[in-house]
C-alpha positions in Angstrom: 168.0 33.2 -22.5 171.4 32.5 -24.2 173.1 35.0 -26.5 172.3 34.1 -30.2 174.8 31.9 -31.9 174.7 32.1 -35.7 176.3 29.9 -38.4 177.6 32.5 -40.8 178.5 29.9 -43.5 174.8 29.3 -44.1 174.5 32.8 -45.5 175.7 31.4 -48.8 173.4 28.4 -49.1 169.8 27.3 -49.0 169.4 28.7 -45.5 170.3 32.3 -46.4 166.9 33.8 -45.6 166.8 32.1 -42.2 170.4 33.3 -41.5 169.6 36.8 -42.5 166.6 36.8 -40.2 168.8 35.5 -37.3 171.3 38.3 -37.8 168.5 40.9 -38.0 167.2 39.5 -34.7 170.6 39.6 -33.1 171.0 43.3 -34.1 167.4 44.3 -33.2 166.8 42.4 -30.0 170.3 42.0 -28.5 172.8 44.2 -30.2 175.1 41.3 -29.5 175.5 37.8 -31.1 178.2 35.1 -31.7 179.3 33.9 -35.2 180.6 30.4 -35.8 181.9 29.2 -39.2 182.7 32.8 -40.1 185.4 32.0 -42.6 188.5 33.0 -40.5 190.9 30.0 -40.5 191.1 28.1 -37.2 194.9 27.9 -37.8 195.1 31.7 -37.8 193.0 32.0 -34.7 195.2 29.5 -32.9 198.3 31.6 -33.8 196.5 34.8 -32.5 195.8 33.0 -29.2 199.5 32.0 -29.0 201.1 35.4 -29.8 198.7 37.5 -27.7 199.2 35.1 -24.7 203.0 35.2 -25.1 202.9 39.0 -25.5 201.0 39.4 -22.2 203.3 37.0 -20.3 206.6 38.4 -21.7 205.8 42.1 -22.1 202.8 43.0 -19.9 202.1 40.8 -16.9 204.9 41.8 -14.5 204.2 45.5 -15.1 200.5 45.0 -14.4 201.0 43.5 -11.0 204.0 45.7 -10.0 203.1 49.1 -11.5 199.5 49.4 -12.6 197.0 51.8 -11.1 194.2 49.2 -10.4 196.6 46.9 -8.5 197.9 49.8 -6.4 194.4 51.2 -5.6 193.0 47.8 -4.7 195.9 47.1 -2.4 195.4 50.5 -0.7 191.7 49.8 -0.3 192.4 46.3 1.3 195.3 47.6 3.5 193.1 50.4 4.9 190.2 47.9 5.4 188.0 50.1 3.2 184.5 48.7 2.5 183.8 50.5 -0.7 184.2 49.3 -4.3 186.6 50.8 -6.9 184.0 52.4 -9.2 186.2 54.4 -11.5 188.8 52.0 -12.7 189.0 48.7 -14.6 191.0 45.5 -13.7 192.4 45.3 -17.2 195.7 45.3 -19.1 195.1 46.8 -22.5 196.8 48.2 -25.5 195.7 49.3 -29.0 196.8 48.0 -32.4 196.3 50.4 -35.4 198.2 50.8 -38.6 200.1 53.8 -37.4 201.0 53.2 -33.8 203.8 51.2 -32.0 203.3 47.5 -31.7 204.8 45.1 -29.0 208.4 44.5 -30.1 209.5 41.4 -28.1 207.1 38.7 -29.1 208.1 36.6 -32.1 205.5 36.6 -34.9 203.2 39.1 -33.2 203.1 41.7 -35.9 202.9 39.3 -38.8 200.1 37.2 -37.1 198.1 40.2 -35.9 198.4 42.0 -39.2 197.0 38.9 -41.0 194.2 38.6 -38.4 193.2 42.3 -38.7 193.0 41.9 -42.5 190.6 39.0 -42.1 188.5 40.7 -39.4 188.1 43.8 -41.5 186.8 41.7 -44.4 184.3 40.1 -42.0 183.2 43.5 -40.7 182.5 44.7 -44.2 180.5 41.5 -45.0 178.4 42.1 -41.9 177.8 45.7 -42.8 176.5 44.6 -46.2 174.1 42.1 -44.4 172.9 45.0 -42.2 172.4 47.2 -45.3 170.2 44.4 -46.8 168.3 43.7 -43.6 167.6 47.5 -43.1 166.5 47.9 -46.7 169.1 50.5 -47.6 171.6 50.6 -50.5 174.3 47.9 -50.6 177.6 49.5 -49.3 175.7 52.4 -47.6 177.1 51.9 -44.1 180.7 51.4 -45.3 180.5 54.5 -47.5 179.1 56.6 -44.6 181.8 55.3 -42.2 184.5 56.1 -44.8 183.1 59.6 -45.5 182.9 58.7 -49.2 184.4 56.2 -51.6 188.0 56.2 -50.2 189.2 54.0 -47.4 189.2 56.5 -44.5 187.3 54.5 -41.8 189.3 53.6 -38.6 190.0 49.9 -37.9 191.6 49.4 -34.5 192.2 46.3 -32.4 192.2 46.4 -28.6 194.2 43.6 -27.0 193.0 43.1 -23.4 193.8 40.7 -20.6 191.9 40.5 -17.3 194.3 38.8 -14.8 193.0 36.9 -11.8 191.8 39.3 -9.1 192.3 38.6 -5.4 189.1 40.7 -4.6 186.8 40.5 -7.6 183.9 41.9 -5.4 185.8 45.2 -5.1 186.5 46.0 -8.8 185.1 45.4 -12.2 187.1 44.0 -15.1 185.6 46.5 -17.4 182.8 48.8 -16.4 179.4 48.8 -18.1 179.3 50.8 -21.3 178.2 50.9 -24.9 180.8 51.1 -27.7 181.1 54.5 -29.5 181.8 53.2 -33.0 180.3 51.0 -35.6 180.8 47.2 -35.8 182.8 45.5 -33.0 184.2 42.0 -33.5 185.4 40.3 -30.4 187.6 37.2 -30.2 187.2 36.2 -26.5 188.9 33.6 -24.3 187.9 30.0 -24.8 187.7 29.2 -21.1 187.6 32.2 -18.8 184.3 33.9 -18.8 183.2 37.2 -17.3 181.6 39.0 -20.3 178.0 40.0 -19.7 175.4 41.8 -21.9 172.4 43.7 -20.6 169.1 42.3 -22.0 165.7 43.4 -20.7 167.2 44.8 -17.6 169.2 41.6 -16.7 172.8 40.8 -17.2 173.4 37.7 -19.4 176.6 35.7 -19.7 178.3 35.6 -23.1 179.4 31.9 -22.8 182.9 31.2 -24.3 182.6 29.2 -27.6 186.0 28.2 -29.0 186.9 30.2 -32.1 183.6 32.1 -32.3 183.6 35.8 -33.1 181.3 37.9 -30.9 179.6 40.8 -32.8 178.1 43.9 -31.2 176.8 47.0 -32.7 178.0 50.4 -31.5 176.4 53.8 -31.1 176.9 54.8 -34.7 175.0 51.8 -36.0 172.2 52.8 -33.7 172.1 56.2 -35.2 172.4 55.1 -38.8 169.6 52.5 -38.3 167.4 55.2 -36.7 167.3 53.2 -33.5 166.3 49.9 -35.1 169.6 48.4 -34.1 170.6 49.3 -30.5 174.1 49.5 -29.1 174.3 47.0 -26.3 175.4 47.7 -22.8 178.1 45.2 -21.7 180.7 44.7 -19.0 183.4 42.3 -17.9 183.4 40.9 -14.4 186.8 40.5 -12.6 187.4 36.8 -11.9 189.3 35.1 -9.1 190.9 32.5 -11.3 192.5 32.5 -14.7 193.5 35.2 -17.0 190.9 36.2 -19.6 192.1 37.1 -23.1 189.9 39.5 -25.1 190.7 40.9 -28.5 188.2 43.5 -29.8 188.4 45.0 -33.3 186.5 48.1 -34.1 185.3 49.2 -37.6 184.6 52.8 -36.8 183.8 55.9 -38.9 186.5 58.3 -39.9 186.7 61.2 -37.5 185.5 63.4 -40.3 182.5 61.3 -41.3 179.1 62.8 -40.9 176.7 60.4 -39.1 172.8 60.6 -39.2 169.9 58.3 -39.6 169.7 56.9 -43.1 167.2 58.9 -45.1 165.2 55.9 -46.3 164.7 54.7 -42.7 163.4 58.1 -41.6 160.9 58.0 -44.4 159.9 54.4 -43.7 159.5 54.5 -39.9 156.4 55.8 -38.1 156.4 58.9 -35.9 156.6 56.9 -32.7 159.9 55.5 -33.6 161.3 58.9 -34.5 160.4 60.6 -31.3 163.9 60.4 -29.9 165.3 62.3 -32.8 168.8 61.1 -33.4 171.0 64.1 -34.4 173.3 64.7 -37.3 176.9 65.1 -36.3 180.6 64.6 -37.2 182.0 61.4 -35.6 185.0 63.2 -34.2 182.7 65.5 -32.2 180.9 62.5 -30.9 184.2 60.9 -29.7 185.1 64.1 -27.8 181.9 63.7 -25.8 182.2 59.9 -25.5 185.7 60.1 -24.1 184.3 62.1 -21.1 181.0 60.1 -20.8 181.8 56.5 -21.8 180.5 54.9 -18.7 177.4 57.2 -18.4 174.0 56.8 -20.1 174.3 57.2 -23.9 171.2 59.3 -24.6 172.8 62.5 -23.1 175.8 61.9 -25.4 173.5 62.2 -28.4 172.0 65.3 -26.9 175.4 66.8 -26.2 176.7 66.3 -29.7 173.4 67.7 -31.0 174.1 70.8 -29.1 177.6 71.0 -30.5 176.2 70.9 -34.0 
């Protein structure tokens, strides 16, 4: 069964009801779907591809193969003829873009292009959150307000720029280990050609096929809590590949670290007792991140229980 692909432009026309239902299904049944015709200019996406690829080639690639921990550990494993797999590391080059951290300095046009891109992605995230509000039957703007901890703009919007270089022994290491995302709404601009991204659905791993200029959406742990479990955060991973370098640009619309997260009151009142048996806790997002940092690649339910104990 393929990952749902949704034409976001139809939200504003005669097929709005159908499109809303498709997004609801993507959130409820998958926690993962792809958007096409999402309103981000193709010209901008082409520039993003160009500057991120150049940045990796100029500023990152040599260091990855000469100095990085995964390359060193894999070489040691092969040299010693070890049979095991590297379970606690990812075959990934990655850095974070946020408003207040250092950006790559050597790639022409990188800051300007990625600043413009991040602005567009943030707008798309906020549109999606309003769709989720409507589909869940909660007040318009509710998710955004909770994530911001009020009416001011305090939510965190970060962008993780990753490259997964070709791996000489992909059977011995994972590109990115299986996990759910800690935050809210994740918007991924993945490689047009090199695959490797997989989502867990009904106990089976499903490929997220590359679609040129699509934006992949997945819901994080905080959306699962706010929706009282109606929307699940999806387990996903990236396989190391023997050929080609995979580009992956994931942007996260996450709560402020001071934001209080709990199931929306209207949803607790609406849902039956069976749905509420798990009992999602009320917590401060910063406390959740302290737990998540230590347990990212472990089952998520104990994270909820751990943060419940903290509070």
